[in-house]
C-alpha positions in Angstrom: 20.7 -40.5 -59.1 19.7 -43.7 -61.0 19.8 -46.9 -59.2 22.2 -49.3 -59.8 21.1 -52.4 -62.0 21.4 -55.8 -60.7 23.1 -58.4 -62.6 20.6 -60.9 -63.6 21.2 -64.2 -65.0 19.6 -64.3 -68.5 18.5 -67.6 -70.1 18.7 -67.3 -73.8 16.2 -70.0 -74.2 13.5 -67.8 -72.0 14.3 -64.9 -74.2 13.4 -66.8 -77.4 10.2 -68.0 -75.6 9.5 -64.7 -74.8 9.9 -63.2 -78.3 8.0 -66.2 -79.7 5.0 -65.2 -77.4 5.2 -61.6 -78.9 5.1 -63.0 -82.3 2.0 -65.2 -81.4 0.2 -62.0 -79.8 1.0 -60.0 -82.8 -0.3 -62.7 -85.1 -3.6 -62.7 -82.9 -3.9 -59.0 -83.3 -3.4 -59.0 -87.1 -5.7 -61.8 -87.3 -8.5 -59.7 -85.1 -7.7 -56.4 -87.3 -8.2 -58.4 -90.6 -11.6 -59.7 -89.5 -12.7 -56.1 -88.4 -12.0 -54.8 -91.8 -13.8 -57.6 -93.2 -17.1 -57.0 -91.2 -17.1 -53.4 -89.7 -20.6 -53.7 -88.8 -19.9 -56.5 -86.3 -17.2 -54.1 -84.6 -17.8 -52.9 -81.1 -15.9 -50.6 -78.8 -15.1 -53.5 -76.5 -13.4 -55.3 -79.5 -11.1 -52.2 -79.9 -10.4 -52.0 -76.2 -9.6 -55.8 -76.1 -7.2 -55.3 -78.9 -5.5 -52.1 -77.3 -5.2 -54.0 -74.1 -3.6 -56.8 -75.8 -1.1 -54.8 -77.7 -0.4 -52.9 -74.5 0.2 -55.8 -72.3 2.5 -57.4 -75.0 4.6 -54.2 -75.2 4.9 -53.5 -71.5 5.0 -57.0 -70.3 6.6 -59.0 -72.7 8.5 -57.2 -75.4 10.1 -54.5 -73.3 11.5 -57.1 -70.8 12.8 -59.3 -73.9 14.5 -56.4 -75.7 16.4 -55.7 -72.3 17.4 -59.2 -72.0 18.6 -59.4 -75.6 20.4 -56.1 -74.9 22.2 -57.6 -71.8 23.1 -60.8 -73.8 24.6 -58.8 -76.5 26.1 -56.2 -74.3 24.5 -53.2 -75.6 21.7 -50.9 -74.1 18.2 -50.7 -76.1 19.1 -47.2 -77.3 22.4 -48.7 -78.9 24.9 -47.4 -76.4 27.0 -49.7 -74.4 25.5 -50.4 -70.8 27.4 -48.4 -68.2 28.6 -50.7 -65.2 30.1 -50.0 -61.9 
């Protein structure tokens, strides 16, 4: 059985700040990728690992909670279905 979800107070301003953080991180990743294709000879495996880590962290720790929060604000689940409440 799934655990019941708690009703959490959502601050829309915090959601916007979180999404802005995602935008900033993605810009950094794009900038890094742009630099990498300009000078592939300077690219190291550590550079790719750092980029992968930043993108994974952005997805899991920033974007996923923001999507969940926006869904709660709008009253829809991330899959488009209405959330179940008990």
